[in-house]
Structure formats: structure tokens, C-alpha cells
N, C-alpha and C positions, 0 to 999 in steps of 0.2 A: 393685662392679664383680666380675663372676664369671668373666670370661674373663681369664687372666693374660696373654696375648698382646697384649690389646686397648689401644692406646696413643690416649688421648684428647687433641687438641691444641687450644691457643689461640694465634691470633695478633695480636700488638700490632704493627701497623703490615705492609702486605701488599702493598708497591710493589715496582716493579723487579725483583730477581732472585727475591723471593717468587712473583711471577707467572709467572716467566721459567721457573725451574728447580723451586725447592722444592714448590710446589703442584702443577704438572703431574706431578710423580715421586710424591709422596704419594699421590694420588688414585688412582694405578694400584697400589698397595701394599695388601696384605691386613692385616687388623688396626690399621688406622688409622681413626679418627673425627676428623672436623674439627668441633669443637664450637662455638667462637664466636671471632668476629673482632672487631676495635676498631681501625678505621683512622683518619685524620686528620679525616674528617667522617662524619656519619651517612650521606650519600648515597654515599659511597665505600665504607663499611661494606656497605651494602645490594648494591652492585654486585659486589664480593668475594663476598659471600655467595652471590648469585645465580648467579654464574659457577661458582664450584668447590663449592657444596655444603654450607657451614658451616650447623650447625642454628640458630645464632641471631647476631646482632650485640648488642654493647654499646658504649655510648658513653663508658663510662670505662675506661680500662686495668685499674683496681683489681678491676674485676668478675672479670677473667681472673685475676688473680693469686690471689684469693680463692675462686674457683669450686671446688666439691668435686667437680666431674665432670669436670676438666681434670687431666692427669698432668704434660704438659711445654707449655713455652711456647716458639714462634718468635717473636723480637724483630726485626722488620724495619722499625725506624724509622730515622732518620739517627742519626749517634752520639752527638749530646747527650743522647739518652736511654737511650743502652746501659747506662752503669753503674748509673742510678737503677733500670730495669726488672729488670736481672739481679738485683741485690742484694735486690730485693723478692720475686721468683719464688725465688729459692733459700730466702729466710727462709721462705716459705710451703711448702716442700717439695715444689715444683715441679723438675723438670727443665728444662734451659735449653739452647737454641740460640740464637746470638746471631750476628747479620749481622754481616759485617767492613762498615766498620772497626771495631775492637773497640771503641774508646770515644774519649774527647778527648784525652787524655794519659796520661803515666806513673802520676801520682796517683791517675787512676781506675783504671786497669789494675791498680795493685797491690791497691786497693780489692776489686775482682773476684776477684782471686786468693785474698784472705783470705776473701773470703763462700765461695768454690768449695771451699776447703781445710776451713772451718768446717762444709762441708754434704758432706764426701766421698762419702757414698752416693747423691748426686743428681749426674746427668751435667751436665756445663758445658762446652760446646762452641761455638767461634767456627768461623764458615762458612770455608773455607779457601779459597787462590788457586785459581781454575780452571785455569790452566797448572801450577801445582805438582801438582794432582792427576792431570794428564792425562800429563805428563811424567816425575815424579820417579822411577818404578820404572827406566826405561831410563837416565836419568841416573846414577842411584846405581849401576846396573850398569857403565856407563862407567867412573865416577869410581874403582871397584874393580878396573877389568881392566888388565892388564899392557900392551896395547897403548896405553892412555893415559898410563901411568905415573902420577906423584904430581902433585899440582896445585900449579901455580906460581904462577899469578895469574887473576884474575876482571876481567871487565868487563860492564857494563850498560849499555843504551842505550834508551831509551822517551822517543820522539818522538810527538805528536800536536798535533790543532788543537783541544783542550778550551778554550781560554783565547783563542782568536783572535775571537769574535763579540764586538763591544764592546758589543751591545744586547742579548745573552741572558747571565744569570747563574745559574749552577747552585749548588745548596746546598754543593757541592763547594768552592766559592770563597768561602764565609760562614763566617768562624772561629767565631761563635756555635752553628753547627750541626755544623760539622766537625771542630772542634779544630786540632790541630797535624798532622792528615793532611793531606797534600798530592799531587796527582795520584795515581799507581800506585805512589809509594814504598812505601807499607805492604805490597802485594801483592807486589812484586819482596822486601823485606825478607823476609818470611815465608818466600818460596822459597829465598832465599840461605841463610838459617838452616838450613833442612831439608837442602839439599843441601851446603852449603860449610862451614856454622859460622857463628857469630855475629861481629859486628864486637867487637873489643877495644877498639879508638879509631878515631875517624873525625874529619875536617875537614870542613866543609861551608859552601858559599857557596849565597846563595839570593837571588832578584831578582822584584820586580813591575814590569812593564815598563809596564802601562797600567792605569787605572781602566776601570769600565765604565759606562753610562749605562740608567737604567731605563725604563718605558714613557713617562715623561713627559719624558724627554731629561735628567733630572737624574743628575750625576754620583754615582756609587757607588765608594766607597773600597774597594778589594780589599785583603783583610789576609793572604790564603793566597798563597805564593809560586807564580808562574808557570813559574818554571825553578830547578832545583837541581842542583848538581855538588858531589861529595863524593869523595873519597881516604880510604883508611882501612887497617887490618889486620884479617884475619878470624883466628879461631882457628886454630893451626897456624902463624902467622906469615905467611899468605898476603895479598899486597897485592890490593886491590880499587879500582876506581873505577866511578863511575857519573853518569851524565847522564841527566836528566829535564827535559823542557819540554813545556807545553801550548800553545806558540806557533809550531809548525812546519806550518803550512797545507799540504797536499799532499805532505807528507814523513813520512809515519808510519812509524815503525819500533819493533821491540819484540824485542831480543835479549839473549840471555846467551850471553857467550863464554868457557869454559872453557878454559884454557890448561893443558896438561900437560907432563910431560918428553918423553915419546913422541909425543904429537899433542894437537891443538886441535879442540874440540866447540864447535859454534855451534848454540844452541836458538833457533830463528827460530820466535817465537811467532804472526806472521803469517801466514808460510809455511806454519804447522804442520808443520815439519820439523826434525827433528835431523840435522846433517852432520858429519863428522869428517875431517880433513885430518892426515896423518902429514908428518913431515921428507922422507919418503923418495919421497912422491907429490904431484904438483901436481893431481891429481884427487880431489875429495871424494868420500868414501863417504857413502851416504845409509843412516842407521841407523835410523830410525825415521819415519814420515810417521801414524802410527794412535794410538799413544799408548794410555792406559787411559781406561774409560768412568767417567763420573760416578757417584760411589756415595756421594755425601755424607748423603743423607737415611737412605739403608740403613743406613751405617755408625752415624748417631746413633739410630736405632731399636734396631737390635742391641744398643748399648751400654746404653740405657735396660732392655731386657728382661733383659741381664744384670746390671745393678744391682739389679734387683727379686728376682735371684734370690741377692741377698747374695754376689755374686761379684764380683770386681775388672774394672772395665771400663776402656777404654782408646780415646780418640778422638785426632783429630788435625785441629786444634789443639786443645788444651784451654785453658783460660783462661790456667794458667801459661807455656804455649809461646806462645800469642798475645801475651802480654804482652812477650816480648821484644822482638816488632818495634815496639811502642808506646815501649820504652826507646829504640831506635833513632831514632824520631821525636822524641822530646824531646832526645836528644843532637844531633840535626841543628838543631834549634831555638836550643839553647844556643850551639852552635858558631859558628851565622852570626851571631846577635846579638852574640856577644862575641868573635868573630873569634879562635877559640882551638881547639885541639885538646880533645877531650872523651874521657876514659877511660871506657868505658861500664861498669868495672866498680865506679867511683865512684859509689854512690847519690846522693851530693849533687849530681853534676854536672849 
């Protein structure tokens, strides 16, 4: 390769967010070449190739890992393949961009972190939460301001109808494909980690209210919770409560409430706005309705070019950072099954 700025990409899995965000953005960027794609079937690979301009398709993901004309691998499969593919790509000398959810569980997350540390000259990044990207700068400024004061408590509510249709089953409801990931709990976990700090301890309850039916009317057992409630303590001793459900037909909410000593801030992810109320006023102040642009692909490519120069690179979330939300998912699973508080600093919990 003669051009030091050119980054040659291979995609293993190219559905969902890959076609909604990653590929539209990558095709607009200079210094990017879409070399090869391997999707779930030869037919879907060819469709992606024709739509986005990949040079070729391959039927075996190993061909992308082993290709000498590919510098970085985008992993866009379901979570059950993320660990295996990330380890293989890093071992082959490739930079890695892994779609969220990071992996199946805490054990896989630790394997991925170990591999990334062993290949520290290669960029290893997980796709960040879209609302973290959009609102993080504003929220950090608010949390550091005198008009907010110091953080007293946090509350999260996420309700939607993801689990309501008895005759439609998503991969997100299949344990063998999604592991310990539940609804959007991991996305919120990454966001809370970045804004407010990690959980020190938590207690969680989960429930599965109904099974579903396949196309033949047969009952399919659901193994991933449809409702999660948790309480816990964040770093700094801040209490946090969360409620997540996919059973709220017609009543969708997505909010993070940050209660400070001088004011309360509500991040409304559906209304796409941040509102702050102070104790001295009954009228809320609109803080932000715009947020920041999505720069995820730009940041990954910049890190790859930095790594090529032998300089320290930085991305967020890195594998190490993303693994922290998988630690939380493991803690939720243990707490709900064993009906006990889990200390997240205890590696054996």
C-alpha cells in the first residue's frame, strides 16, 4: 500500500446500523476503500456490495481476516460472534471496530480486553451509544457547573413495545444470539458509566411475562428478560435507580434524570432535549435541543491513522471501556438469579 492515509475496510456482517450509519458515512469520506463484505448469505452479501460499492464479496469470514489488502475490520454481526471475530482480527494484525452490544457476557469481554491489550498498536473500538455521543458534552458541562451543584441521585426510565408482539421474535430476545444483553440496558450502562461513573454495587430483579409463537403457532420460550428493575450505588456514593421494559405498548419513554444539589436535569432522549429545573423556579430552562453530530467513523479512522504513525491513539469506548458495561450485565444476571446484592468490584460475582 503506497498511500499512508488510505484505510482498506472489510465488513463481517452488514445489517442494521451498518447500513443506517456506518456505510453511508464511510462512503462520503476520503481515504477509505470498501474492499470486501461477508454477510449472512451470498445473496445478502451481493446486495450490500452492489449498494455500497465493495470491491468483492466472500462466503467465509476468515477470508476477510486473512486478506492482505484489508487494514481494518468492521464487525456487524449479532453479539454471539463478536468475541470470536474480534480475537481473530486482532491476531491477524487488523484494526477492529465492533458493533454494540460488545459481546455475550463478562467472560467474553475479558477475553476481548486481553486481546486488545496484547495488540495495543492496533485500534480496538466498540460502537458507542448514539445518545451518549449526542449529549455527552452538554451533560458533562452541566454536571461540572455551579448552577447544577453536586450530583445527588440518578434515575433511568426506558419503556417501549419491543417485546409486545407475541408473533414476532427478534434476535435480541434469543439468548444464544444476544447473551446476557437485555433491551437497551447496555446502551444506558455505557452512557451512565461515562457521565456519572460505574456502579459499585447493585440489586436487580428481572421478569419474563410471556413466551411467543413462531410462524407455525408453536410456543417459543423466551429466555431474555422483558422487564428489569435495579437499584444501586454509583462511584462517589451516588444512588441510582433504573426501570427498563419492552412491554409498554403506546407508552414509550427514554429519560435520564440527574438530580443535583442546586438543580435537576432531565435528558429526554425521545423529545431530543435537555431541560433543567432549579429549586427557585417552577419553569424549566431548555439547555440543549441540538447536541453534537455523530463522528464515530471519523474518530475510528483518525485513530487508525494515528496508530500507523506509531503514536498513542484514543477512542471511546475502547474494549476496556465497553467491558465495563458487560460487567454490569453480568451483575444484573447474577443478582436477579440469586436474589442478592452484587459488588461489581468482586470479579467472582
